[in-house]
Biopython code that builds the backbone (N, CA, C, O; Angstrom):
import numpy as np
from Bio.PDB.StructureBuilder import StructureBuilder

atoms = [
    (1, "MET", "N", (26.098, 2.065, 5.883)),
    (1, "MET", "CA", (26.697, 2.968, 4.992)),
    (1, "MET", "C", (27.269, 2.141, 3.835)),
    (1, "MET", "O", (27.701, 2.738, 2.849)),
    (2, "GLY", "N", (27.297, 0.865, 3.892)),
    (2, "GLY", "CA", (27.919, 0.135, 2.740)),
    (2, "GLY", "C", (29.402, 0.080, 2.868)),
    (2, "GLY", "O", (30.035, -0.526, 2.003)),
    (3, "SER", "N", (30.047, 0.678, 3.907)),
    (3, "SER", "CA", (31.526, 0.730, 4.030)),
    (3, "SER", "C", (31.767, 0.527, 5.550)),
    (3, "SER", "O", (31.001, 1.027, 6.374)),
    (4, "SER", "N", (32.770, -0.163, 5.881)),
    (4, "SER", "CA", (33.149, -0.334, 7.188)),
    (4, "SER", "C", (33.660, 0.935, 7.815)),
    (4, "SER", "O", (33.735, 1.030, 9.040)),
    (5, "LEU", "N", (33.999, 1.872, 7.042)),
    (5, "LEU", "CA", (34.531, 3.196, 7.517)),
    (5, "LEU", "C", (33.373, 3.942, 8.308)),
    (5, "LEU", "O", (33.606, 4.521, 9.368)),
    (6, "GLY", "N", (32.175, 3.896, 7.758)),
    (6, "GLY", "CA", (31.124, 4.760, 8.349)),
    (6, "GLY", "C", (30.311, 4.284, 9.418)),
    (6, "GLY", "O", (29.373, 4.948, 9.860)),
    (7, "THR", "N", (30.681, 2.985, 9.919)),
    (7, "THR", "CA", (29.840, 2.346, 10.819)),
    (7, "THR", "C", (30.124, 2.795, 12.285)),
    (7, "THR", "O", (29.243, 2.601, 13.123)),
    (8, "SER", "N", (31.249, 3.359, 12.633)),
    (8, "SER", "CA", (31.422, 3.809, 13.957)),
    (8, "SER", "C", (30.970, 5.242, 14.169)),
    (8, "SER", "O", (31.000, 6.084, 13.271)),
    (9, "GLY", "N", (30.547, 5.475, 15.414)),
    (9, "GLY", "CA", (30.123, 6.840, 15.718)),
    (9, "GLY", "C", (28.695, 7.074, 15.330)),
    (9, "GLY", "O", (28.343, 8.243, 15.172)),
    (10, "ILE", "N", (27.798, 6.071, 15.150)),
    (10, "ILE", "CA", (26.430, 6.218, 14.767)),
    (10, "ILE", "C", (25.471, 6.131, 15.975)),
    (10, "ILE", "O", (25.509, 5.171, 16.745)),
    (11, "THR", "N", (24.638, 7.127, 16.114)),
    (11, "THR", "CA", (23.622, 7.101, 17.121)),
    (11, "THR", "C", (22.287, 7.362, 16.577)),
    (11, "THR", "O", (22.090, 8.321, 15.831)),
    (12, "ILE", "N", (21.283, 6.476, 16.951)),
    (12, "ILE", "CA", (19.962, 6.606, 16.431)),
    (12, "ILE", "C", (19.147, 6.856, 17.675)),
    (12, "ILE", "O", (19.124, 6.053, 18.608)),
    (13, "ASN", "N", (18.448, 8.045, 17.663)),
    (13, "ASN", "CA", (17.485, 8.450, 18.736)),
    (13, "ASN", "C", (16.098, 8.423, 18.240)),
    (13, "ASN", "O", (15.771, 9.169, 17.318)),
    (14, "LEU", "N", (15.246, 7.600, 18.798)),
    (14, "LEU", "CA", (13.887, 7.574, 18.449)),
    (14, "LEU", "C", (13.081, 8.419, 19.365)),
    (14, "LEU", "O", (13.363, 8.452, 20.563)),
    (15, "HIS", "N", (12.037, 9.144, 18.844)),
    (15, "HIS", "CA", (11.180, 10.054, 19.669)),
    (15, "HIS", "C", (10.466, 9.274, 20.688)),
    (15, "HIS", "O", (10.292, 9.753, 21.809)),
    (16, "GLN", "N", (10.028, 8.070, 20.365)),
    (16, "GLN", "CA", (9.392, 7.258, 21.316)),
    (16, "GLN", "C", (10.294, 5.961, 21.766)),
    (16, "GLN", "O", (10.961, 5.344, 20.935)),
    (17, "ASN", "N", (10.260, 5.647, 22.983)),
    (17, "ASN", "CA", (11.227, 4.655, 23.412)),
    (17, "ASN", "C", (10.379, 3.432, 23.890)),
    (17, "ASN", "O", (10.173, 3.199, 25.081)),
    (18, "ASN", "N", (9.929, 2.711, 22.910)),
    (18, "ASN", "CA", (9.184, 1.457, 23.234)),
    (18, "ASN", "C", (10.000, 0.159, 23.127)),
    (18, "ASN", "O", (10.803, -0.003, 22.208)),
    (19, "PRO", "N", (9.792, -0.729, 24.041)),
    (19, "PRO", "CA", (10.529, -2.077, 23.933)),
    (19, "PRO", "C", (10.121, -2.818, 22.676)),
    (19, "PRO", "O", (10.924, -3.576, 22.133)),
    (20, "ILE", "N", (8.887, -2.623, 22.186)),
    (20, "ILE", "CA", (8.361, -3.339, 20.998)),
    (20, "ILE", "C", (7.691, -2.351, 20.064)),
    (20, "ILE", "O", (6.910, -1.494, 20.479)),
    (21, "TYR", "N", (8.011, -2.493, 18.831)),
    (21, "TYR", "CA", (7.293, -1.727, 17.728)),
    (21, "TYR", "C", (6.647, -2.653, 16.724)),
    (21, "TYR", "O", (7.210, -3.667, 16.312)),
    (22, "PHE", "N", (5.394, -2.249, 16.331)),
    (22, "PHE", "CA", (4.627, -3.098, 15.451)),
    (22, "PHE", "C", (5.048, -2.647, 13.921)),
    (22, "PHE", "O", (5.465, -1.512, 13.687)),
    (23, "THR", "N", (4.904, -3.603, 12.962)),
    (23, "THR", "CA", (5.342, -3.366, 11.692)),
    (23, "THR", "C", (4.676, -2.100, 11.007)),
    (23, "THR", "O", (5.334, -1.432, 10.210)),
    (24, "ASP", "N", (3.366, -1.776, 11.323)),
    (24, "ASP", "CA", (2.750, -0.626, 10.669)),
    (24, "ASP", "C", (2.932, 0.602, 11.547)),
    (24, "ASP", "O", (2.366, 1.630, 11.173)),
    (25, "GLU", "N", (3.651, 0.630, 12.671)),
    (25, "GLU", "CA", (3.815, 1.746, 13.509)),
    (25, "GLU", "C", (4.801, 2.717, 13.052)),
    (25, "GLU", "O", (5.969, 2.372, 12.870)),
    (26, "PRO", "N", (4.380, 3.970, 12.845)),
    (26, "PRO", "CA", (5.418, 4.987, 12.390)),
    (26, "PRO", "C", (6.476, 5.242, 13.399)),
    (26, "PRO", "O", (6.218, 5.261, 14.602)),
    (27, "LEU", "N", (7.701, 5.446, 12.904)),
    (27, "LEU", "CA", (8.829, 5.805, 13.760)),
    (27, "LEU", "C", (9.323, 7.124, 13.375)),
    (27, "LEU", "O", (9.220, 7.503, 12.209)),
    (28, "SER", "N", (9.879, 7.882, 14.329)),
    (28, "SER", "CA", (10.457, 9.120, 13.929)),
    (28, "SER", "C", (11.592, 9.288, 14.916)),
    (28, "SER", "O", (11.539, 8.755, 16.024)),
    (29, "GLY", "N", (12.616, 10.022, 14.524)),
    (29, "GLY", "CA", (13.768, 10.240, 15.358)),
    (29, "GLY", "C", (14.907, 10.880, 14.509)),
    (29, "GLY", "O", (14.670, 11.350, 13.396)),
    (30, "THR", "N", (16.113, 10.885, 15.046)),
    (30, "THR", "CA", (17.275, 11.437, 14.320)),
    (30, "THR", "C", (18.408, 10.356, 14.317)),
    (30, "THR", "O", (18.579, 9.564, 15.244)),
    (31, "VAL", "N", (19.130, 10.403, 13.227)),
    (31, "VAL", "CA", (20.275, 9.590, 13.022)),
    (31, "VAL", "C", (21.496, 10.486, 13.025)),
    (31, "VAL", "O", (21.655, 11.292, 12.108)),
    (32, "CYS", "N", (22.431, 10.371, 14.093)),
    (32, "CYS", "CA", (23.616, 11.140, 14.067)),
    (32, "CYS", "C", (24.831, 10.288, 13.763)),
    (32, "CYS", "O", (24.962, 9.154, 14.225)),
    (33, "TRP", "N", (25.710, 10.869, 12.974)),
    (33, "TRP", "CA", (27.015, 10.264, 12.627)),
    (33, "TRP", "C", (28.186, 11.147, 12.855)),
    (33, "TRP", "O", (28.254, 12.245, 12.305)),
    (34, "ASN", "N", (29.070, 10.720, 13.617)),
    (34, "ASN", "CA", (30.360, 11.510, 13.795)),
    (34, "ASN", "C", (31.398, 10.896, 12.867)),
    (34, "ASN", "O", (31.939, 9.823, 13.134)),
    (35, "ASN", "N", (31.653, 11.574, 11.812)),
    (35, "ASN", "CA", (32.742, 11.227, 10.865)),
    (35, "ASN", "C", (34.146, 11.555, 11.415)),
    (35, "ASN", "O", (34.558, 12.715, 11.383)),
    (36, "ARG", "N", (34.851, 10.592, 11.897)),
    (36, "ARG", "CA", (36.195, 10.795, 12.418)),
    (36, "ARG", "C", (37.270, 10.741, 11.302)),
    (36, "ARG", "O", (38.443, 10.964, 11.602)),
    (37, "HIS", "N", (36.943, 10.477, 10.127)),
    (37, "HIS", "CA", (37.922, 10.414, 8.957)),
    (37, "HIS", "C", (38.072, 11.879, 8.311)),
    (37, "HIS", "O", (37.206, 12.743, 8.446)),
    (38, "GLU", "N", (39.107, 12.038, 7.688)),
    (38, "GLU", "CA", (39.392, 13.332, 7.005)),
    (38, "GLU", "C", (38.306, 13.605, 6.060)),
    (38, "GLU", "O", (37.670, 14.655, 6.149)),
    (39, "THR", "N", (38.043, 12.697, 5.128)),
    (39, "THR", "CA", (36.845, 12.763, 4.188)),
    (39, "THR", "C", (36.405, 11.342, 3.966)),
    (39, "THR", "O", (37.139, 10.364, 4.104)),
    (40, "VAL", "N", (35.108, 11.316, 3.601)),
    (40, "VAL", "CA", (34.470, 10.016, 3.201)),
    (40, "VAL", "C", (33.830, 10.259, 1.876)),
    (40, "VAL", "O", (33.041, 11.195, 1.746)),
    (41, "ARG", "N", (34.125, 9.468, 0.888)),
    (41, "ARG", "CA", (33.486, 9.666, -0.475)),
    (41, "ARG", "C", (32.587, 8.433, -0.647)),
    (41, "ARG", "O", (32.982, 7.272, -0.539)),
    (42, "THR", "N", (31.351, 8.811, -0.923)),
    (42, "THR", "CA", (30.274, 7.801, -1.127)),
    (42, "THR", "C", (29.217, 8.212, -2.046)),
    (42, "THR", "O", (29.025, 9.410, -2.254)),
    (43, "SER", "N", (28.467, 7.244, -2.650)),
    (43, "SER", "CA", (27.352, 7.648, -3.486)),
    (43, "SER", "C", (26.100, 7.775, -2.612)),
    (43, "SER", "O", (25.195, 8.508, -3.013)),
    (44, "ASN", "N", (25.982, 7.166, -1.530)),
    (44, "ASN", "CA", (24.843, 7.253, -0.706)),
    (44, "ASN", "C", (25.080, 6.931, 0.746)),
    (44, "ASN", "O", (26.078, 6.311, 1.111)),
    (45, "VAL", "N", (24.146, 7.362, 1.568)),
    (45, "VAL", "CA", (24.201, 7.026, 3.028)),
    (45, "VAL", "C", (22.843, 6.539, 3.374)),
    (45, "VAL", "O", (21.865, 7.228, 3.084)),
    (46, "TYR", "N", (22.710, 5.339, 4.007)),
    (46, "TYR", "CA", (21.308, 4.812, 4.369)),
    (46, "TYR", "C", (21.506, 4.013, 5.609)),
    (46, "TYR", "O", (22.593, 3.647, 6.055)),
    (47, "ILE", "N", (20.262, 3.773, 6.141)),
    (47, "ILE", "CA", (20.194, 2.907, 7.214)),
    (47, "ILE", "C", (19.166, 1.769, 6.862)),
    (47, "ILE", "O", (18.285, 1.972, 6.026)),
    (48, "ILE", "N", (19.293, 0.617, 7.489)),
    (48, "ILE", "CA", (18.260, -0.426, 7.254)),
    (48, "ILE", "C", (17.650, -0.753, 8.569)),
    (48, "ILE", "O", (18.324, -1.149, 9.520)),
    (49, "LEU", "N", (16.365, -0.580, 8.605)),
    (49, "LEU", "CA", (15.638, -0.961, 9.786)),
    (49, "LEU", "C", (15.141, -2.396, 9.772)),
    (49, "LEU", "O", (14.395, -2.748, 8.858)),
    (50, "ILE", "N", (15.484, -3.204, 10.673)),
    (50, "ILE", "CA", (15.164, -4.648, 10.744)),
    (50, "ILE", "C", (14.277, -5.044, 11.916)),
    (50, "ILE", "O", (14.607, -4.773, 13.070)),
    (51, "GLY", "N", (13.255, -5.626, 11.644)),
    (51, "GLY", "CA", (12.300, -6.165, 12.700)),
    (51, "GLY", "C", (12.620, -7.742, 12.823)),
    (51, "GLY", "O", (12.745, -8.499, 11.860)),
    (52, "GLU", "N", (12.717, -8.058, 14.031)),
    (52, "GLU", "CA", (12.878, -9.604, 14.255)),
    (52, "GLU", "C", (12.325, -9.904, 15.562)),
    (52, "GLU", "O", (12.272, -9.047, 16.445)),
    (53, "VAL", "N", (11.880, -11.180, 15.725)),
    (53, "VAL", "CA", (11.412, -11.734, 16.964)),
    (53, "VAL", "C", (12.373, -12.751, 17.382)),
    (53, "VAL", "O", (12.826, -13.532, 16.545)),
    (54, "GLY", "N", (12.741, -12.809, 18.683)),
    (54, "GLY", "CA", (13.646, -13.725, 19.187)),
    (54, "GLY", "C", (13.026, -14.563, 20.325)),
    (54, "GLY", "O", (12.103, -14.107, 21.001)),
    (55, "TYR", "N", (13.527, -15.761, 20.525)),
    (55, "TYR", "CA", (13.035, -16.509, 21.650)),
    (55, "TYR", "C", (14.113, -17.578, 21.873)),
    (55, "TYR", "O", (14.934, -17.805, 20.985)),
    (56, "THR", "N", (14.128, -18.251, 23.063)),
    (56, "THR", "CA", (15.075, -19.217, 23.463)),
    (56, "THR", "C", (14.260, -20.510, 23.701)),
    (56, "THR", "O", (13.086, -20.498, 24.070)),
    (57, "ALA", "N", (14.959, -21.589, 23.467)),
    (57, "ALA", "CA", (14.394, -22.906, 23.779)),
    (57, "ALA", "C", (15.531, -23.760, 24.444)),
    (57, "ALA", "O", (16.725, -23.593, 24.194)),
    (58, "GLN", "N", (15.072, -24.618, 25.245)),
    (58, "GLN", "CA", (16.029, -25.576, 25.879)),
    (58, "GLN", "C", (15.809, -26.971, 25.435)),
    (58, "GLN", "O", (14.672, -27.386, 25.210)),
    (59, "ARG", "N", (16.872, -27.708, 25.302)),
    (59, "ARG", "CA", (16.890, -29.060, 24.929)),
    (59, "ARG", "C", (17.806, -29.753, 25.770)),
    (59, "ARG", "O", (18.701, -29.126, 26.337)),
    (60, "MET", "N", (17.664, -31.065, 25.919)),
    (60, "MET", "CA", (18.614, -31.860, 26.720)),
    (60, "MET", "C", (19.642, -32.501, 25.683)),
    (60, "MET", "O", (19.262, -33.134, 24.698)),
    (61, "ALA", "N", (20.884, -32.292, 25.975)),
    (61, "ALA", "CA", (21.977, -32.825, 25.194)),
    (61, "ALA", "C", (22.672, -33.961, 25.959)),
    (61, "ALA", "O", (22.880, -33.877, 27.169)),
    (62, "PHE", "N", (23.035, -35.052, 25.204)),
    (62, "PHE", "CA", (23.618, -36.157, 25.780)),
    (62, "PHE", "C", (25.089, -36.185, 25.475)),
    (62, "PHE", "O", (25.441, -36.051, 24.303)),
    (63, "ASN", "N", (25.928, -36.339, 26.372)),
    (63, "ASN", "CA", (27.424, -36.429, 26.263)),
    (63, "ASN", "C", (27.772, -37.887, 26.212)),
    (63, "ASN", "O", (27.732, -38.557, 27.244)),
    (64, "PRO", "N", (28.115, -38.416, 25.040)),
    (64, "PRO", "CA", (28.431, -39.878, 24.926)),
    (64, "PRO", "C", (29.672, -40.257, 25.724)),
    (64, "PRO", "O", (29.774, -41.378, 26.223)),
    (65, "SER", "N", (30.589, -39.353, 25.841)),
    (65, "SER", "CA", (31.886, -39.712, 26.556)),
    (65, "SER", "C", (31.714, -39.993, 28.021)),
    (65, "SER", "O", (32.446, -40.815, 28.573)),
    (66, "ASP", "N", (30.742, -39.321, 28.696)),
    (66, "ASP", "CA", (30.583, -39.684, 30.154)),
    (66, "ASP", "C", (29.180, -40.060, 30.509)),
    (66, "ASP", "O", (28.876, -40.302, 31.677)),
    (67, "GLY", "N", (28.337, -40.114, 29.548)),
    (67, "GLY", "CA", (26.938, -40.555, 29.705)),
    (67, "GLY", "C", (26.065, -39.486, 30.429)),
    (67, "GLY", "O", (24.986, -39.845, 30.900)),
    (68, "THR", "N", (26.436, -38.315, 30.533)),
    (68, "THR", "CA", (25.678, -37.232, 31.260)),
    (68, "THR", "C", (24.718, -36.585, 30.300)),
    (68, "THR", "O", (24.932, -36.648, 29.090)),
    (69, "ARG", "N", (23.681, -35.973, 30.786)),
    (69, "ARG", "CA", (22.803, -35.139, 30.047)),
    (69, "ARG", "C", (22.731, -33.728, 30.694)),
    (69, "ARG", "O", (22.697, -33.580, 31.915)),
    (70, "LYS", "N", (22.711, -32.761, 29.862)),
    (70, "LYS", "CA", (22.619, -31.357, 30.400)),
    (70, "LYS", "C", (21.662, -30.526, 29.499)),
    (70, "LYS", "O", (21.509, -30.788, 28.305)),
    (71, "ALA", "N", (21.054, -29.554, 30.110)),
    (71, "ALA", "CA", (20.173, -28.617, 29.337)),
    (71, "ALA", "C", (21.006, -27.548, 28.570)),
    (71, "ALA", "O", (21.867, -26.843, 29.096)),
    (72, "VAL", "N", (20.668, -27.518, 27.359)),
    (72, "VAL", "CA", (21.407, -26.502, 26.471)),
    (72, "VAL", "C", (20.360, -25.497, 26.041)),
    (72, "VAL", "O", (19.275, -25.897, 25.618)),
    (73, "THR", "N", (20.655, -24.156, 26.135)),
    (73, "THR", "CA", (19.757, -23.145, 25.658)),
    (73, "THR", "C", (20.158, -22.809, 24.281)),
    (73, "THR", "O", (21.325, -22.581, 23.963)),
    (74, "GLU", "N", (19.112, -22.785, 23.438)),
    (74, "GLU", "CA", (19.302, -22.334, 21.983)),
    (74, "GLU", "C", (18.651, -21.064, 21.805)),
    (74, "GLU", "O", (17.558, -20.862, 22.333)),
    (75, "PHE", "N", (19.266, -20.127, 21.058)),
    (75, "PHE", "CA", (18.749, -18.806, 20.700)),
    (75, "PHE", "C", (18.230, -18.822, 19.315)),
    (75, "PHE", "O", (18.957, -19.297, 18.443)),
    (76, "HIS", "N", (17.014, -18.342, 18.990)),
    (76, "HIS", "CA", (16.419, -18.304, 17.691)),
    (76, "HIS", "C", (15.914, -16.934, 17.414)),
    (76, "HIS", "O", (15.302, -16.293, 18.268)),
    (77, "TYR", "N", (16.181, -16.464, 16.169)),
    (77, "TYR", "CA", (15.791, -15.139, 15.718)),
    (77, "TYR", "C", (15.082, -15.275, 14.347)),
    (77, "TYR", "O", (15.611, -15.977, 13.486)),
    (78, "THR", "N", (13.975, -14.674, 14.114)),
    (78, "THR", "CA", (13.297, -14.648, 12.797)),
    (78, "THR", "C", (13.073, -13.256, 12.377)),
    (78, "THR", "O", (12.363, -12.492, 13.030)),
    (79, "LYS", "N", (13.702, -12.906, 11.239)),
    (79, "LYS", "CA", (13.533, -11.590, 10.721)),
    (79, "LYS", "C", (12.167, -11.516, 9.981)),
    (79, "LYS", "O", (11.867, -12.401, 9.180)),
    (80, "PHE", "N", (11.352, -10.494, 10.232)),
    (80, "PHE", "CA", (10.017, -10.405, 9.598)),
    (80, "PHE", "C", (9.866, -9.057, 8.868)),
    (80, "PHE", "O", (8.856, -8.846, 8.196)),
    (81, "TYR", "N", (10.774, -8.206, 8.974)),
    (81, "TYR", "CA", (10.674, -6.855, 8.397)),
    (81, "TYR", "C", (12.073, -6.247, 8.032)),
    (81, "TYR", "O", (13.051, -6.427, 8.758)),
    (82, "SER", "N", (12.119, -5.569, 6.950)),
    (82, "SER", "CA", (13.418, -4.860, 6.545)),
    (82, "SER", "C", (13.067, -3.772, 5.624)),
    (82, "SER", "O", (12.399, -3.980, 4.611)),
    (83, "SER", "N", (13.524, -2.562, 5.975)),
    (83, "SER", "CA", (13.393, -1.357, 5.126)),
    (83, "SER", "C", (14.559, -0.533, 5.119)),
    (83, "SER", "O", (15.094, -0.087, 6.133)),
    (84, "LYS", "N", (14.959, -0.334, 3.878)),
    (84, "LYS", "CA", (16.183, 0.539, 3.651)),
    (84, "LYS", "C", (15.719, 2.088, 3.519)),
    (84, "LYS", "O", (14.852, 2.404, 2.705)),
    (85, "ILE", "N", (16.292, 2.952, 4.294)),
    (85, "ILE", "CA", (15.902, 4.294, 4.318)),
    (85, "ILE", "C", (17.236, 5.130, 3.864)),
    (85, "ILE", "O", (18.313, 5.028, 4.451)),
    (86, "SER", "N", (17.020, 5.900, 2.826)),
    (86, "SER", "CA", (18.164, 6.652, 2.369)),
    (86, "SER", "C", (18.194, 7.927, 3.061)),
    (86, "SER", "O", (17.171, 8.596, 3.206)),
    (87, "LEU", "N", (19.422, 8.318, 3.529)),
    (87, "LEU", "CA", (19.608, 9.595, 4.233)),
    (87, "LEU", "C", (20.238, 10.606, 3.376)),
    (87, "LEU", "O", (19.895, 11.786, 3.445)),
    (88, "VAL", "N", (21.210, 10.162, 2.515)),
    (88, "VAL", "CA", (21.801, 11.062, 1.522)),
    (88, "VAL", "C", (22.094, 10.368, 0.286)),
    (88, "VAL", "O", (22.628, 9.261, 0.347)),
    (89, "ASP", "N", (21.792, 10.914, -0.877)),
    (89, "ASP", "CA", (21.960, 10.266, -2.160)),
    (89, "ASP", "C", (22.627, 11.389, -3.021)),
    (89, "ASP", "O", (22.315, 12.579, -2.972)),
    (90, "SER", "N", (23.607, 10.826, -3.833)),
    (90, "SER", "CA", (24.277, 11.767, -4.802)),
    (90, "SER", "C", (23.237, 12.214, -5.808)),
    (90, "SER", "O", (22.416, 11.391, -6.214)),
    (91, "PRO", "N", (23.221, 13.452, -6.228)),
    (91, "PRO", "CA", (22.249, 13.994, -7.184)),
    (91, "PRO", "C", (22.517, 13.529, -8.480)),
    (91, "PRO", "O", (21.627, 13.631, -9.323)),
    (92, "PHE", "N", (23.718, 12.982, -8.808)),
    (92, "PHE", "CA", (24.098, 12.516, -10.124)),
    (92, "PHE", "C", (24.648, 11.070, -9.968)),
    (92, "PHE", "O", (25.367, 10.738, -9.025)),
    (93, "GLU", "N", (24.265, 10.257, -10.943)),
    (93, "GLU", "CA", (24.416, 8.781, -10.924)),
    (93, "GLU", "C", (25.899, 8.366, -10.722)),
    (93, "GLU", "O", (26.119, 7.413, -9.973)),
    (94, "ASN", "N", (26.937, 9.006, -11.331)),
    (94, "ASN", "CA", (28.224, 8.622, -11.247)),
    (94, "ASN", "C", (29.096, 9.567, -10.402)),
    (94, "ASN", "O", (30.321, 9.547, -10.521)),
    (95, "GLU", "N", (28.482, 10.379, -9.566)),
    (95, "GLU", "CA", (29.202, 11.368, -8.747)),
    (95, "GLU", "C", (29.152, 10.910, -7.340)),
    (95, "GLU", "O", (28.130, 10.416, -6.864)),
    (96, "LEU", "N", (30.284, 11.076, -6.650)),
    (96, "LEU", "CA", (30.320, 10.783, -5.172)),
    (96, "LEU", "C", (30.080, 11.981, -4.345)),
    (96, "LEU", "O", (30.406, 13.089, -4.772)),
    (97, "ILE", "N", (29.497, 11.820, -3.119)),
    (97, "ILE", "CA", (29.413, 12.831, -2.167)),
    (97, "ILE", "C", (30.622, 12.794, -1.298)),
    (97, "ILE", "O", (31.066, 11.733, -0.859)),
    (98, "VAL", "N", (31.155, 13.968, -1.049)),
    (98, "VAL", "CA", (32.373, 14.021, -0.136)),
    (98, "VAL", "C", (31.930, 14.593, 1.126)),
    (98, "VAL", "O", (31.451, 15.728, 1.134)),
    (99, "LEU", "N", (32.054, 13.863, 2.266)),
    (99, "LEU", "CA", (31.649, 14.148, 3.564)),
    (99, "LEU", "C", (32.968, 14.460, 4.397)),
    (99, "LEU", "O", (33.817, 13.577, 4.521)),
    (100, "SER", "N", (33.122, 15.600, 4.916)),
    (100, "SER", "CA", (34.290, 16.060, 5.576)),
    (100, "SER", "C", (34.177, 15.500, 7.039)),
    (100, "SER", "O", (33.135, 14.983, 7.441)),
    (101, "ARG", "N", (35.292, 15.628, 7.807)),
    (101, "ARG", "CA", (35.251, 15.336, 9.236)),
    (101, "ARG", "C", (34.254, 16.090, 10.014)),
    (101, "ARG", "O", (34.206, 17.300, 9.796)),
    (102, "GLY", "N", (33.402, 15.555, 10.937)),
    (102, "GLY", "CA", (32.489, 16.321, 11.532)),
    (102, "GLY", "C", (31.205, 15.511, 11.950)),
    (102, "GLY", "O", (31.136, 14.292, 11.792)),
    (103, "GLN", "N", (30.293, 16.195, 12.440)),
    (103, "GLN", "CA", (29.040, 15.538, 12.868)),
    (103, "GLN", "C", (27.902, 15.852, 11.891)),
    (103, "GLN", "O", (27.743, 16.996, 11.466)),
    (104, "TYR", "N", (27.117, 14.839, 11.543)),
    (104, "TYR", "CA", (26.006, 14.922, 10.559)),
    (104, "TYR", "C", (24.805, 14.302, 11.313)),
    (104, "TYR", "O", (24.886, 13.323, 12.055)),
    (105, "SER", "N", (23.631, 15.028, 11.014)),
    (105, "SER", "CA", (22.331, 14.379, 11.574)),
    (105, "SER", "C", (21.272, 14.729, 10.687)),
    (105, "SER", "O", (20.126, 14.336, 10.908)),
]
sb = StructureBuilder()
sb.init_structure("model")
sb.init_model(0)
sb.init_chain("A")
sb.init_seg("    ")
for serial, (resi, resn, name, xyz) in enumerate(atoms, 1):
    if name == "N":
        sb.init_residue(resn, " ", resi, " ")
    sb.init_atom(name, np.array(xyz, "f"), 0.0, 1.0, " ", f" {name:<3s}", serial, name[0])
structure = sb.get_structure()
């Protein structure tokens, strides 16, 4: 949402529940947001879908103070996809949308 106000109370439900999605695979579902604030004024509401691959690697680390070695697990992530999807846009360039308290989807 571009604001820390709007990040709580968001639920994304995808119609298919796959552990892995391919870059060209279509996604569909609903985005639900529970606005707990009296009003939120914004020019747009959007989500960003990010695709990333993650893996772990182990390396041996040497501790010079006591001469011991131990295995250290490192976590690596590589982002390979990002797409911004607009959910609500103000119809006018300099006008804000006013969202009252409640549920939006």
